[in-house]
Each structure stands twice: as C-alpha cells, then as structure tokens.
C-alpha positions, 0 to 999 in steps of 0.5 A: 521518488521510486520505491521498490522491493519484494516480500515473501508471503507463505500463501499461493499466488491466488490466495495472496492476490485475493487477500490484497484485493479484499478491502476488509483485509487491507483496512486491518493491515495498514498502520494507523488506517482510519477508514476505507470506503468504496466509491466506485469499482476498484476505487476507494476513499481512504483516511490514514493518520500518519506521522512522518518525522516531526509532522503528523496529520491525517492523509485523505485520498483515493486509491484505485486498482487498475489493470488487474491480471489475477493472480499475477499482477495489478497496478494501484494509483494513489492521490491525496492530501496531508496537511499542506502537502500532496501525494501522488503515486503509482505502483505495480505489484507482481506475484510469482510462485516461490518456494511454497509461497509467493514472492511479491515484487513492488515497483512504484513512483511517488511524487510528494509536494508541499511541506512534507517534501521539505523533510527530504527523500531519505526520511520519506523513503524510510517511512514508506518502507516501514509502512510497507513492511508493517503492511505485509507483516500484518497481511500474513497474520490476517491471511493466516486467520482466513479459512 
C-alpha cells in the first residue's frame, strides 16, 4: 500500500529537519506512543498502542533513519508486529522551503499482513492518514515550544 502526501510546517527546513530527527520530540508527537528506545545509531525500538477499526493492540517494532541529507531529506524504515500481524514499510521525507516555512512531502510503501490485512486497504489507509495528520499537528505545537 502506498501512502503519499504533503504537509506545510511554519518553520525553516533546518528547524523542521532537526525536530524530525529529535526522538524527544517524536515521542510526544505520535498518537498513543508508549516508548522509544535508541538501540543503535539512528535506530529505535518503539511501542505504540494502536486501534484500527475493531482491532486494537500494541505495535512493537523498529524504526530506522537511513540515507540522511540534512536539511532536505531522509528515509525511514519501519518493521514490526501487531497482534497476529506484521507491518513493514519504507518512506522518503523531503523538505523544501515554501512561503516562510517548509513543505514536507512524504512517499512511502507499507506492507501489512496477517489479521490486520483483512480490514482492507481503505480502513488501513484512513487510519495511517489520520495518524500522519495528528503527528504533524502535534509536531507544529511541540516545535513552537522550542527556543
């Protein structure tokens, strides 16, 4: 399943990039985020409580930041499990200056298998887009608090 879109952030590319790379900020921005532990350079173990349609559970996995090009782009790799299902994905985030801020374009591919795949692409896509929107809304709030 492909997920792509863009979001405007009212900060410079440099500040946006730094904020996206800061685990302390990320942990406050992800909805239902329970833990984030650095396990290697640019590699994190995550635990997130998720609800997708009628299923809910704890997602445990690994998020890795690869191919960084500050302050314009980076890739993320995600792999993990949720109940009797798996999630594996990769995404590219690109930052461009735009009207006194930054336009962040994201393009990712997610593979979902097991019981969660039975929910259908529309439900999974809608849930992913809601999580992304909530993340960026919270990111703006968190970055505004930074000096």
